[in-house]
C-alpha positions, 0 to 999 in steps of 0.5 A: 499499499502507498503512502497515498494510501495510508493517508487515504486511510486516516482521512476516511475514518478520522477528520481530528483527534479531538473530534470525538469530545464532541460526544457528552458522554465520551467527553465527560467519562474521558475528563473522569477518567483522567482526573481519575488517572491524575490520581493513579499516578500518584499513587504508582510513584507512591507504591513505586517509592515506598517499595524501593525505600522498604525493600532492598530487593530489586526484583520486588521494586520491578514487581511493582508494574507487574502487581498492576498489569497481571489482573487485565491478563487474569481477569480481561477475558472474563471482563469483556465477556461481562462487557458483551453480555450485560450493560457495559455501563454498569461492568464500567460502575461494578469496576470503578467501585472496587477501584475506590474500596481498594485504595481507600483500603491501602490508606487505611493499611498506610496510615495504621503503619502495615507497609509489608512488601507483600502486603502492598503489592496485594493492594496494588493487585486488587486495585488493578483488578478494578481497573481489569474490570472497567476498562475493557467495557470503557473501551468497547464503548467507546463505539457506541458512543462516537461515530464508528469513523472517529473511533481511531481518534477515540483510541488516540484520545485515550492514550493522549488524555492518559499521557497529557495527565503523566506529565504533572502527575508523577511529578505532582505524585513526587511532590506530595509523597516528599512535600506531604508524605505517603499517606496523603498521596493515597487519600488523594487517590481515592478521593480522585477514583470516586469523580468517574465513579459519580460521572458513569452513574449520571452518564447515560449513552444509547447501546444496540440491543440484541433481540437475543437471550444473554450467552453462557459466560463459557459459550461468550468466552469461547465465541470470543477467542475463538472469533480472536484467533481466527482474525489475523489482523487481530492476532498480528496486532496482539502479538505485537503489542504483546512482544513491545509490552515484554520489552519496553516495560523495562523503561518503566519498570526499573526508572525508580532503580535508574533514580535511586542508584545511577541518578542519584536522585529521590522521589521528585526526580523520578516525578520529574522524568516520569513527567519527562515520559509523558511529554513525549507522549503527548506530543506524539499523541497529538500529532498521531493524526499526521502521522497515519496520514503520512506513514504506513502503520507498520513503518509507525510501529518500527519507529515506536520501537526504535525510539523505546530501544533508543531511550532504554539505550540512553538510561543504560548509559547516562549519569545526567538527568537531563539526558534521561529526561531527553530520552524518557520522552524520545520514549514516550513518544514511541510508546504512546505512538505505538499503543494507538496503533495496536489498539486502533487495529483491534477495535476497527477489526472487532463487530460490536457484538465481539468488541469487548471480548477482543479487547479484552484478549488484547489487554489480557496478551499485552498485560501479561506481556508487560508483567512478564517483561517487568519479571524478566528485567527485574530479574536481570537487574538483580543477578547481573546488572541494571546496565544489562538489563536496559541494553537487553531490552533495547535489543528486544524492541529491535527485534520486535521491530523487525517481527513486522515481517511474520506479524505486519500491521494491515492498513485498513481503509474503513471500518469493519462493518457492524453486522446486519442484525436483519434476519428472519427465524426460519419456519420449523415444524417442531416446538424449539425452545432457546436451548434445544440443539445441538442444530445441524445445517445442510445446505446443498448445492449443484456445481458444474465441473468448470466452476469446482475451483472457484467454488472451492476458493469461496467455501474456504472463505465462507468456513472461515467467515461461519467458524470465527462466528460460531459455527462448530465441525464445519465440513464440505463434502463431495457425493460420489455417485453425483459428483455434482452435488456438493453438501455444506455442513455445520453445527451450533450448540443450540437453536439460540446459537443458530440464529445469532450466528445469522445475526452477525453476518456483514454486509461483506459475508452477504455478498460472499453468498452471493458470489456463491450463488452464483455458481450454484447450477440448481433449478432451485436455490440450495436446499437448506437442511436444519436437523437437530440431533438426538442421542441414539438411546433416547426413544425420541427419533434418532434425528428430526429435521425441517427442510428450507429452499430460501437462503437463510 
């Protein structure tokens, strides 16, 4: 794809970075989230510095970021299924409640003088559990609130907002810790968490509801994982994001050690350097739309990896706070460019029915990569040296850039089309219930020999389409006695799952059906037979069926 095409892509999906702020619900929750982010950054500085002062273990200090990212790895897939099956607003509210409660408990523990390292990590973990519930629902709600063409700008604004706060949050946290103490920092953080909680309670936005009953959690998780695994675009974005998180987290995980051991600074210096990181991130975020018009996303990802590698290498070699601040600004620019790029790819490749789950899987794996990276680089720093850890991280980031050969970030001219949701359930002769099943679907085609190759190519696409939206055990058979007759067969666990599969078809999927129909040589439309499986030990008939002639 040419650079001009990449620019066209950016123009189609979003006009300006700040366009989503025209939506009142998005604007209110986005602003409230920034207040919460400010408190979280202050809390992060306080916890990191507290750990650096009460523990002599480099690994324990490096595990602070891991404690705040591991919950997303553990809970995000479950939280994504909740976001797609229940009210996203209520899921966000529940997550925010947990954050407020855990943060208040941490403040009480510090006030009482309990500063055991593992206890501090435990409360950090609980606060992150609330975030793990909130984040997939919040990210999935972005597409409910704003126009689809503004989704890339909205995703970028999430990064821009956080990193704008990052320019002042850590420095403010350092000032508060140095001037007023740890307890004040934890108390202010708890108050900041109340702001989005109240905002979510007051704000309401329109969400398109499904005419079908909720999926079971087991089925919802299975369908989300299956869709994600079968989408090459989402898989590539998640893979690159996970590798990037694993390699780049050394910058933030080891920064307290760089400040303490290499630069000889205190909490104020640490906060100032974090502000430098945030400054670079904000500049890159504001310029993101310009970057997308000028460069392919894969090129942006490569530049982001190189920028973070340069930052990590500079931190390993410098003893100057000024040089470290400049290096961190470069690293912050690479950080937000990489995350906004992969995040937008996941959003745009996900239909609304599954977006909460794909985002949650994305969060689970990238946060798992960040947690693993925190442990890896902390272990290297403890067993070898801080310099070795930062230099190793720089080398790993260059390998992530090279991984674009295997997992390229695909450009997209427009958003993934939404599902049609227009499907009339076929009339059946049996009294089926919503949980009746398993359902077997058979579609019979008549294909001339000259069209067999084209038919097989289209059916490979059809198998991929149906399998990723819920079809199980998809097969294609050819009649040995009547070679022109082909039978497509697949199953769904229940009758409701069959209806849900058809509701998930998109306009592009329907166009694929039409192309297959053009190859059908029969006098009538392909015959569709719906069957319900029955165990052979049952007193009922082994198999009951209904024959349908119109296309489903």
